[in-house]
N, C-alpha and C positions, 0 to 999 in steps of 0.2 A: 872575321872579327880579329881584333888585335889580341895577342896572347896576354894573359894576366900573370904577372910575376908572383911567385909564391916565396917571398923573402922571409928571413928568419923572424922579423918583427911580426909579420902577419901570422906566421905559424904559431907564434906565442899567443896571439889573440884568439886563434882557433884551438889553442892548447893541443896542437897536432904534433905527434912525434912517432918515430919508429921504435917499437918495443924491442927490436933486435939490438938496439944500442944500450939497453938497460944493464946487461950483464954479459960476461964472456960466455956464460952458459947458454945465452939466447941469441948468439950471433947468427944461428941458423934461421932465425925469424926475420932477418934483415930483408926489407922489401916485401914482406909477406903479411905482417901484422902491425897495425897502427892504432894509436889511441887518440881520440879527438873530441872536441865539442861537436854538437849536432851539425851535420853537414847539410841538412834540409831546412834549417832555420834561416833567419835573416841576418845572422852574424856573419859579416864578411862573405856574403853570398857568392860573389864572383870568384873570390879566392878559394872558397870551399869547393866550388865546381872545378877550379883549376887544379886543386890538390888531388881531387878524385881522379881527374884525367891524368895528371902527372904520374900517379902511383897505381893507375889502372885498378882503382877500387871497385870491385864488383860484388863484394859481400859486406853487408853492414849488420853488425850485432847491435841492436838498438835497445837500450835498457830503460827507456822512458815509459811513462804511463800514457794512457790514451789521451787524457786531457791536455797533455803537453804537445800533442801532435796536431791539434786542430788548426793551428796557424802556420803549419809547415808549407814550404813550397812543394809542388807536386813531386812525388817520387816516381821516376821512370823505371820501374822494375816490378818484381813480384814480391809481395809480402807473405811471410809465414809467421803466424802468431802462436806463441806458446801459451797454453792455458792449463791450469791444474784440473779443470773440470773435464777436459778432453785431451789427455796426454797422448793423442794419437799421432802427433807430429814426431815420429821417430827420428832419432839423430841421424842414423845412416841414410834414411830416406830423404831427410832434409838436405843433407850434404850432397846426395846424388842429384837432387833437383837442381842444385847450383851447377854441378859438373856437367849435366846434360842440357841444361837450359841456357838459352841465349840471354844476354842482358844482365842487369843487376838483380840481386836478391837481398831482401832485408828480413832479418830474423828478429822479431819483436819479443823481448823477454822482460817485462816490467819487474823491477826490483823493489820499488817503493810504493806499495799499495796499502792504503789505510786499513783495509780489512785484514791484512796479515800483520801489520805493525801493532795495532791496538792490543791484540791478545799478547803480543810479546812484551809490550809495556806493562800490561796488567800482571804478567808473571813475575816481573821485576819488583813489583810493589809488595808491601806486607799483605798478609791474608785479608785483613779487614779492608784495607784500601782497595785491593783487587776486587773484593766482593762489592764494595760500594760502587766501583767503576762499572761493574756488570749491571748493577741496579740502575745507575744513571743512564746507561746506554738505552734502557727501555723507557724510563720515566722522565729523564731530564738530560737529553742529548747535549744541551749547552754546557751543563756542568761536567759531563764526561769529556767534552772537547777541551774545556779549561784544564782539567787534570791531565789529559793526554799531552797537551802542549807544554804544560809546566814540566812534566817529566822529560820531554824531548829537549826543552831549553836547558834544563839542569845538566843533561848529559852531553849536549853539543855533538860535534861530528864523531868523536870516539863512540858514543852510544849509538849513533846512527849506523856506523859500520857494524857494531856488535849485533844490533837488531837485524840488519840484513844477513849477517852470518847465520843467525838463529832462525829468523822468520822467513827467509827466502831461500832455504836450502834446496828445494826442488828446482827453483829457477837458476840458482848458481850451478848446481850439478848439471842441468841440461845445457846451460851456456858453455861451460867448460868442456863437456863432452862434444858439443858441436864444434868448438874451436879446435880441439884435438883431432877430431875426425876430418875436418876440412884441411888441416895442416898435413895430416897423414895421407889423405887420399886425393883431395881436390886442388890443393895449392902446394904442389911439391916444391922442394928446394930449387931455387934459381928461377922459378916461374913467376914470382910475384910481380915483376915489372911487365912480363909478357902476357901472363894468363889471368891476372887479377889478384889484388891484395884484399885483405880483410881489415875493416875499420870497426873498432869497438867505440861506441858513442853513447853519451847521455846528453843532457842539455849543455853542460859546461865542460864535460870531459874530465872532471876531477874527483867526484865522490863515488858514484856508482861505477863509472868507468875505471876509477882508481882502484876500487876493490876487486873487480873482475880481473883487471890487469895484474894486480898484486898476486892473486891466487894463481893465475896462469904462469907468472914468472916463478913463483915458489914451486909450483908443480914441475916446472922445467929445470929446476936446480939452481936458480938464482939465490944468493945469500940474503939474509934478512936485511943487512945493511944496504945492499944494492936495491932491494925492493923499496925500502924506506926512502932512499935517495931519489928513485924514480918518482915516487908519489909526491915528494916535496918539490919537484920541478914544476908542479902545477900551482904552487903558492904564488899569490898575486892575482889569481882569479877571484876578485873580490865581489862576487855576486853569490846568490844562493839559488839552488834549484833542487827542490826536495820532493818532486814527483807528486804522489798522492797525499802528502801532508799539506793540508790547506792552510794558507795564511788568511787571517781575517783582520779587519780593521779594529783598532781599539775603540771601545765604546765607553763614554763617560759613566762612571759609577759601577762599572763591571770589571771583573778580574781580567787581566790580559789573556787574550786567546790568539795571540799572534807570535810568530817566531822572533827570537832575539837574533837579529841578523849577525851581530858580531860573533856569535857562537858557531856560525856555519860558513863564514867566508874563509877564503884561503885554503891551503893544504899543508899544514904544519907537520913536520916529521913526527911529532909527538902523537898525532892521530894514528898513523900507521904503526908506531911502536906499541900503542895500546891495543890495536887490532890484533897484531901478532901475539902480544902477551895474552890476550883473551883465549886464542886458540891453544896456546901452550898450557895455560892454567886449567882450561875446561876439558881439553882433549889429550893432554900430555905432550903434544907437539903440533906443529903445522901439519905434518903428515897424518897425525891422528885425526885432525879435523877433515882433511881431504878424504881419508878413508871413510869417515862418518857420512859424508855427503855423496859417496859413490865414485870418487876419483881415487881409486886404490892404486896399488903398485902397478898393475897391468896398464891402466890408463896413463900413469906417469911415465912408465917405460916407453909407451907408444909415443907420447909427446916428446920425450928426450931423443928418441930415435929419429923422429920427424924433423927435429930442429937442431940436430947435431951439426956443428959448423964444419 
């Protein structure tokens, strides 16, 4: 078959880029860690396959929800699924499975699940509103959904990032520990092109992927300005993909229960600025947040040693 060229224009349509270019502190990631839109979907499928082949992508950290995967093209590899109910997928064992196993490995760590987001939205409401939402969850789910979507719409992407920071702490911690372990043990420096790169993906590669990429870069020593600039490179992806947050059609005579698309498209610098500001305000610093989710000094030192240029 004829080779498919992976030109810069198509890279942009996949939102595909090397995280090693984001900062001088992360040059040691070059050829080892990439961020991208979903590589198993129908978006530029031939080019997605070519990108995986060109960069020897053998590890995929997939941040999507189950219902987003139902129309995927087949994944020719082994799936490992993170679940809070059975956190027996140990990080070291998961990394070892890649190192010892042939073929590709996909680690599925959903970040936007409604069951975790709704309590987070409820905690941000006033006491009476929060209690009302709990009541509606039992006796009037339609009204609960209306209130939930209203809050999400009001906050837009900055709120979505804050909800993930607070409601998906186990998932973020596990994902970062996996990435650090892989970089330290299974994807050593200089081996990315020969032994297999890592791709971090969600549907569009801008929101969930943007948050995990930002936390990884910050843990590696990138400056806030560099992280904000990397996030903003995804601006122009004018679609929305919000995992377990269901969109519903507007019905005549009923309150809107659908997402305001204009609040969730693009990747403006302000969104990441507010995300970093939240960590500083609530935890004293970005490092304070990383400490709180289990990515303490030892993990950060391990990452920096593994990605030193």
